[in-house]
N, C-alpha and C positions, 0 to 999 in steps of 0.2 A: 520376558524374555521377545525382544523386538521381532517382527514379520521379518522372516526373511526375505533379502530383495532381490529385487528381478533380474532376470537373465538377458544379457545382453545379445540380441541376436536379431536377425533380419528375416526370419522366417516364421515367427511366430505369429498367429493369427489375434487380430484382433476381436475383441467381444463383440458376436453380432456379427463377424462374416470369418470365412475362410480363405486363408492363403494357400495358395500352391508352392510347395517352398522351392520349387523348380524353377517356376516361372513368376516368381512372386505377383502373380496376380490375385483377384478377390473380388468374392460378391459380397455387395454391401446392403446389408440391413438398413434401411434409412428412414429418414423421419418422412419422406415421399413417396416409402414405397421400396421395393427391390429393385435394386438395379444390377447387373454384372459390369464389370470392366477389366478391359484387358490390359488396362497401364500399368506399369510396374507401380508396387506401392511404396509412394514418395518418401525419400529421407528416412524413413524407419531408424530410431537410434535406439530403444529400448521396448520391451514389453515385459509386463508383468510374468511372473512365474504362478504356476498355478495355486503355490502355497502362499505367494502374494496375495493373489487374487481372493483365495477363499480365505484366508487369514485377517483381511482387512474388518474393520469397522463397518463399512456400507455392506459388506456380503452379510455380516451378521444382523445387519438392521433389514435386509432382503429375508434372509431366513425368519426374523420375527413377524415381519408383515405377512409373509407364508402362514404362519402359526397362529398368530391371534386375529389376522384380519382375513385369509383366505386368501390373500392376494398372490398370485404366480406372475413368475417374470422369467424368460427364457435363460437360461444358463450366462448368469452374469451380465445381462442385457442392459448397460446402461440407458440407452435409449429409452427404452420401455419405462424403466424407470423415472429418468428424468422427466417423460412427459405424462407420468403418474402424477407426478409431485406438483408439475405445472399447471395442471386442469381440474385438480380436486384440491384446493389450498387446504381447505380446513382439516381432510383427510390426514393429510401430509403432514402437517406442522403438528398436528394431535401425535402422530405417530413418532416426531422427533421428543415432543415433549414426556411421552412416557417411554423411549427405548433411553434416555437418560434419566429416567428416575424422576421426572420433576412431578409426576402426577403423585409421590408420596409428600411432596412437599407443600402442593397447594392444588386446589380445584379451579375453577373459571366456567365463569356463568357461558362463554361462547369462545371457539378459534376467534375467528374474524367476524364480528358482530357487523363491519361497515368495510366493505371492500372498496371504497372510491380511494382514488390518488389525487392530492394529498389528503389524509385526513382520515387513512384505516385504522380500523381500532380493533387491537389483537388483544386475545385473552383476558377478558374482562372481567373483572371479580377475581381473580388470580393476585397474591400478593408474593412478591419474589424480591430478594435482594442479592444484588450482583455478588458484594463482598461475603455474603453467605456463601455463595453457590462456589467460588474460588475457595474458600476454606473447609468447603467440605470434605472432600475427596478422604479417604480414610487408607488404611496402610502402615506401614512405618513412620510413625512420626520423626525419626531420626534420619530418616534420609532427607538429600536436599531439596527444599523448594525452591532457593534460588541460588545459584552459581555466579558471584559477582568480580569480574575482572577490569582493571585500568592499565593504561599503557605504564604505571608504576609498578603495579604490583597485583597479587592474585593467583590463581582462584580462592575467592572467601566464599566460603558455604554458610546459607539462612537456611535452617532443617525446618521442617512444616510446624515442629511443636514451636522454633523460635519464631516463625511468622506469624502464627496465632497471637503469641503473647505481647509482640509488638506492635500488630495492629489494634487488639486488646489495647495497650496502655494508650497509643496514639489515639483513638478514638475515645477514650475515657478524659484526656486530655482534650479535645475539641468538645466535648460536650460540656468541659468545665471552662470553656469559653464561650460559652452559649451558643455553641453551632448547633444547629438542628435541623430536621427535615427542610430543604428547599433554600437553606443558605447555600453560600457560592462560597468555595473553598480554591485556591490557585497556588500552583508550584512556578517555581522557578528553577528548574532541575535538570541535570544530568540523567541519563541512561542509570540508575543506581538503585540498590535494595531502599533506598530512603523514598524513591517516587514512587515505587510499587507498593509498599506500606502505608505512605500518606494518601495515595488514588484509595486502599481496599479502606482505609479508615474513614476517608470522607464518606464514601459508599457506605459503609457499614453505618454512620448516624443518620443519613438520609440527605447527607448533603450533597452540591452539583460541585462536580470536579473538572477543573481546566488546569493546563498546565503548557509554558512556554520552555522550550531549551535555552539553557544560558549563553549559547552561542547569537541567538537572536538578540538584536541591537536593542536599547531601550524604548527608541519610538516603536518598532514594531511587537515589544511587549506590550506597551500602553495601548498601542491599537486595538489589541485583543482585549487586556482584562480591564479595561474601564468599562467597556460594554457589559461586563459583569457586576462588575463591583464586588468583589470577593470581602471578606469581613477577615480571614486568614490567609496569611503566604508562605510557604514554606521555600525557603531559598537556600540553596548552596553558594558557598564562598568562590566557587567555580567547576573549571571541567580540566579534562586532558585531552590534546589532541597535538598528531604529529610530533611528538618527542617535550609538548613544551605544556608547562602549567597557565591558567587563562584564570586571573583572578578578578572574579566578577562583583567584589563587594560595593565598590564604586555604582557600580550599573543598579546594583541593588537600593541602595540610598537614593537614586532619581527614582527608581519606580516606585519604591514607597512615598517618595513625594508626589509622584502622580496617581496615588490610590489613597484616596483621603478616605474610602471607606475601609481600610483593612484597620483593624483594632489591634492584631497578633502578629508578630513576624516570628518564626520558628528559625533559626539559623543551624544550618548544617554544616559542619567541618568536614568536607568532603578532601579538600587538598589540604588542609592541617585541623587537625582535632582543636587546637589551642587558637585558632582562629576566631571562635564564638565568643571569647572572653571579653571582647571591647563591643561598643555599642557599633551597628552595621548602616541604621537609621538616624538623620537628623530629627525626628519628629518624636516629640514628648508625651506623644497622646496617644502612641501605640506601644505594647508592651511587647521584650525581646524574648524567647526563649531558646534555649540550646536546646537541639535534638536530643542529646543526653540525658536531660534532665525529664524531657517526657517519657523517656524509657524506663525511668529509675521508678516508676509506679507501677505496681502490680494491679491489674484488673479483670476484670470478668470479661469475656468475648460476648458481646451481645450485639443486636442486629435491629434497625430499624424496620417496622413493618410498614412496607411500604407496597403501593398497588403497583403490579408489573408495568402500568404505564409512567411511574415516576420519573422524573427527570434523573439521570446517572451522570452525564458530563457533558462539559459541550467542545466540541473539535471544530479546529478553525482551518477555513479555506487559504489557498497560500499569500490571498493579499498582494496579489501582484497586477490585477486589475482593478483595483479600487478598495475600499473598508473592507477589509476580512470578514467574513461570513461566520457566524458563530451556530453551529448546528449541534443540535440538540436531541441527544438518543437518550431510551429510555432501558432500566434495566430489564426488564423482562426482554425486551427485543432484541437486547444486547445477547444477554445469557443465550435464549434460543437460537441465533443466529449464529453466536462463535461455537455452541455444540455441535452443531450441524455443519457451517462451514471447517474447523479444525478437524473435527473428527469423522462426518464423512466424506467430506471433501480430501484434506491434507492426510488424514488417515493417522493423525495424533493419536498418542496414547500414554496413559501414565508411566511407562518404562522411558518412555522419549526424553530426552534434552534438548530444549529447541532454544534455539539462537537465531536473534533476528538481529543484525547490523543497525541499528536504527539511533535516533535521537527520540526524544519524548515529544517532539513537535510535531513526528509522522504518524502517522493513523496507522503505522503497523507497528509501534511501540503498543498501543491499547490492543491492536489482535495479537500481538505476543503474548500479553498479560492474558489475555481470553485463554492460553493455554493452561493455567492455572484449573481452568473447569474442569478439565481433564485430568487433573492430578500429575502434569506432566513437568519437570524442573524447569525453570526457566536459565537463561544464561544470559547475563547481562554484561553488556562492554563499553565503556565510557573511552573513545578514542578512536584513531584514524584507523580506515580498514586497512592504509597502506603502511603503518606502523609495525614494526622497523624495515618493511619492504612490502612488496607488490601481495605479498602473501599472507599479510596479517591477520587477514578475517579465518584463514586457515589453521594458522598457528593458534589464534583463539578456541577455532574448534575442537585441535589436535590438544591442548593442555585441558578441557573443559569435557572431552569425549563426548561432544555434541552428536546428535543422531540428525536431526531435520537443522538448517542452516537456511534463513534468508539473505537476500540481498539485492542491492540495486541493480538493475541492468548495466549500469553504468561501471560500476566495479568490476561486473564480468568482460566486459567490451576493453577494460585498459589491462587487466590482466593479459588478456590476448594480445593486446596491441606490444605489451611489454615481454612476449614469447616467455609468458610465466609457465610454468612446470610444477604446478602443486604435488602431483601424484608424486615426484621423484623426490621433493623435499619435505613434504610434513604427513605424518600417518593418519588418515582418515579413515581407517578402518572400521570405526564405528558409524561415520556417514550413511545415513540410507535415503535420505532425500534433500534436496535444495528446492528451495523457494525464489523464485524469480520477479521481480515487479519493480514498476517506476516508469517503464517506458520498454518498446517493441526491442528484440533481440536480435541483434543481424544473425543471418543464417549459419555463417560462420563459428558465430561464437556459442551456438548451440552445438555444433559438432567440438569445440575445443574443450567445453565440458565433459565431454566421453573419451575426447583422446588425452586429454592435460589434466583433468581434474581427476575424474574418477570414474572408469567404463563401465560401472554397473550401480550408477546412483539414479533414481526416480528424479529428472527435472520437471517441475513442477513452475510453468510460468502462468502467473495469476492477473488478472484484470478486476480491479473494484476501485474502491476509492474512499474519501474520508467522508464521503456524503452519506455511506451505508455503511462504515468501519467493516468492511468486510469483501467477499469474493462476488462478482458476476460471472466471472468464468474463471477456469481452473485446472487444479488435476482431478484424477482418477485414479485410484488404484486398480481399477477393472481394465485400462484403456493403455494403448502404448503412447509414447510418446514421437512425434514426428517434426521436424525441422520445421521451424516457424510458426508451428500450429500450438495455441492452448486447447488442450486436451478436449475442453467440452464446457457448456453451460453447467452452472453451480446447480446442484439441487435445489428446486423451489424457484430458482430465479427465471421468468417468463420472459428469456431474451430472444430477441431478433433483430434482425437487420432490415431496415425499412427504407424506401423511397421518400423523395418529398411529398408525394402523394398519401402516403402512410400504407404502402403495399409493401408486403412481405416479400424478402428477395432472398432466394438459396443460391448460393456459388457466384455471388455478386457483391459489391461493397455497397455498403449503405450505414443510415444513421445508428446506432447502438441506442435500442431503447429497451425498457423492460413494461411487458404489459400487464403485469398484476402487482400487486403490493409485497412488500418486504416488513417481516417484524421491525426491522433495524433503520427503517429510512425515519428521516429527520421528524420528529414531534413538529417541531418547528424550530426556524431560525431567531437567533437574541434580537429581540429590540426589530421587531419585522410586523409593524400591523397592518394586519390585512392579508398575512402572508405575501405580500408583493414581491418581495426579493426572491422567496421559496419559489412561486409560481412561476415566475421569470427565469429562474434558472434550471429548470426540470420542466416545464409543462407549457411554457411558450410557443413549443413548434405543434406538440400533437396531443392537444387537450386532453386531461385525464390520462394520458401515457408519458410514463418516465422517459425523458430523452438524454441520455449520458454523457452525450457530448466529444462521443470517440466515432470514427468510421472503422466499420466493421464489417469482415466476410466469414459468415456463417456457412459451412459448407455442409455436403448432405449427411455426411459421417456427424455434423454435429461439431466438429472442430471449429476453431474462432480463429479468426487473423484479425490482428488491432493493425489499423494502418496511423494512426495519430489521431489528434484533437480535430474532431470537425469545423471549428470556430479558427483553425488554421489551415484547413486545407489548400493545396494547390489546386487552382482550378484555371486550367487553360486551354480557352475556346471548348468551353465546356466539358471538357476531359477531367475530371477529379483525381488526384494523387495523394495520398497520407505523404507527411514530411517523412515519417520513419522509413518508405521506400527509398526516399533522396539519400537519406544518412546511409543507408544500409549498400550503397553505391559507393559515395564520395566517402567514406570513412574507411573504405577498405584500401582508398590508396594510401600507400608507406608515405606519402608526402604530407599526409593531413591528419592532424592528431583530433580535433575535434570540429563540427559544425553546427550552423543553422540556418534552415532556411526559410523564406517568408515570400509568401503570395498576397500582394496588397491591391486592392482597388484604390485607385488615386481621386483626390478631389476635382481633377481636370479629367475625371471619365478614362484615363488609362487604366491600364494594369501590369504592375511590373513584380517578377519574381527574380527575388535577388537570395544568393548562396554567400554565406561569411562563413571563412574559414579559419582555423589556427591551424598553422604551420607546423609541422614535426620539426625539430630540432636539425638546421640546418637545409631545411628546404626555403625555395623562393617562388614565390607565386609571378610566375612570367608566362611569356603568351604559350611556352609547350606546357606547363601545368593546366594554366585555363583549358586548351584543348584537349588535355587528356580527361578534365573532368567532363566536360562537354562530349567526347565519344563514349564516355564509359554509361553516362544517363540516357545517351540516344538508342546506346546499343542495348544496353541491358533490362531500361525501362521504358522510355519513350522521346522521340526525338521533340513533342512538344512541349516536354518539360526539361528541357536543357535552358538555364537560367539565363536573364538578362545581362544581371551583373554579377559578378565575383569579385569580393574583395576579402583580404585579409584582415584580422583582428586579431587582438591579443587574447581574448577569452572571451567563452561564451557566457553570459549572464544565466544564471538556473535560480529558480527556486532553494530554499533551503535543504528540501528534499531531496535537490538534484534532477529537478525535472526543465528542460529548458523554456527560456522565456521565449517563447513563438509568439502569443497572442501581444504581448505588453510592446515587444519589437514590431508588431506588425504595426498597432496603434501610433507609435512615434512617427513610422515612415507613414503612416497617414496625415501626418500633423499633429499629433499629441504631444504635450511636456513631458519629459520623463519624469517629472515630480507628479505628475497626474495618473500617472498608470501603474507606480509601485512606490507601495511606503517605504518606508526608510528603514534599513535593518532586517528585510524581509526577505533578500534576494543574495546571493554571492556577486564578486564583480560590479555592483551598484555603477561604478564609474563608467562601465562600457554603454550604460542606456545615455550618457551624456554624448557621447561618440555616435550612437546612433541617431541624436538629434541633429548633430553636423553633418552627419551623411546623408540624412532628409533633407537637410538645407540645401546640399548642394545636387540632390538625386536627378536633375533635370539634365545637365549635360553628362553627368557621368553615365546615364541610361542611353542617351542616345548612340552613345561611343562604345559602350559596351557590348549590347545587343548585335552589333555588326561584328563585332570581336569574338562574341563567344558563343554564336549559333551558326556556323557556317554549313550550309547545308539542311538547315531545320526546316520542317515543313508543318 
């Protein structure tokens, strides 16, 4: 039975603090000591009930620490637990290892043989296979491990017994193709059971897996897969989106032409089972196999005995600022990190049905597959989140009885703007938690979740990334949810905000840094001699300390506010502001459907802050609307951050995972060519990058004119 959900209340104390129900004031036990505040508790949306907190995985973990290690934490005090987890790394990670039964699987020589970053050495001597751990959970083998839904049909269940049998069959086929430890296997696949099975089969034989979603263009796929040189390619005939079928067999043929290392093509009839009857490739030196052919043979389930540090998969950066970075992570690092992040953070358990709306190219797909480590059922959806209407995701959740649903912030914002009311239209009685990620969420959207989606749901805003395939800051079932704040740094994550000199900041915005290693930090990047790109990506500002590239504020209560990417910061006269702050104000105006803001240092030494808006239907960007934008930003944020230029655009270009292309647009405005800042097929609305080139070419006159027009009274 799932843990009982929290109580939607504004009088329940947060762990470690006492709230006066009449005044809603609190005494805080903070990382800086104890301080008393007479200010009202800000925007408290949800607090865990006693049964939710005490029945959580993390509470059980704390009880085990008390029993086995004599560690005592004040009644559910997350701050104390987090502080211990980040100051005694060997003790914490060995406790996670034991709590999840890995000590019965393998011993190790040391927990952390080398704590340097990069290059930390985790669990040397351990032998651990990701696929084996994903398929290890016991229980009723007839219960679903996977539930698959497409726009055209479903749900279709894959039982745990069937999943093991199909992974065994595909792994045996890979071995027959000559694939072994260290070889590369690739996928060109939508979010289906085929993708999960192919990943697990690849891991089972010790091969290194990588995948691109079929909504990627051919150039974007080859920019990634050519770097790894796979010997086997799993490819689907297409995918579903917005009520349409997209046949991708011509793209598969082009990809095969560009990957001479591929010797075997596994053709998967996702749109039509009969589509695999004819050849998909023009190459005669590569053998084509039908997926059904692989599954027709029974095989024993076996796993390569690999060290914990053996490469598991390659994840890819967005490729919007150059050649995509291939991020290599390990079996052991991913296993222990996702056991911790999903179990002790998100509170996932075996009875959950875990649904993340994602493509296979977004790291949250891998983060979702990690739910198998906990014995949870995965809900896989191939389709648009707004099909057949804006409640599309919630209708899938209703049909599958999903208990934990993950979405991008853009989806929730779009639903709020559409005045959607899912609670009135869809049965979400099974839902206990929503994971939100991708970008910062406006305050009004946090409140929309509780007013229109579910009044008693645990909203977990999470911040992490492809770089670690996990969460740096996220949720805890021990803590309340407050508007605009991520609940806490994740356990084991030594997160802080630093100023340019490397001094920690509390309650002030700074660079998000991680001062101690994590097991799932990259082993290395693909084709990166001397770790040059790796070092430049994370360690160029603070040597030996991971700089994540986000502006954050860490509160005295450990809550975290993300203001946006630090490399796209808006710096006006020395005052920095995150782009998310601008969006939170501008996109609340009914005339604005979307926006992107850029602050750019220009070659002539000038600085321009430009705001580009997508207008709502029927709206016109005239002097009145520009004035409204200026007044809103000046009044709610800062008169210094009223933009110099406001222009209307047809669409905001984004990565295929939904992130606004702030840095590439900034580089174009600074003089770069569109072709040099983004790979073809890696972004939506690539035609807009050419528009920005034209904008940059005529920026001088436009800048002088608009600055006077948009900034009356600014100082």
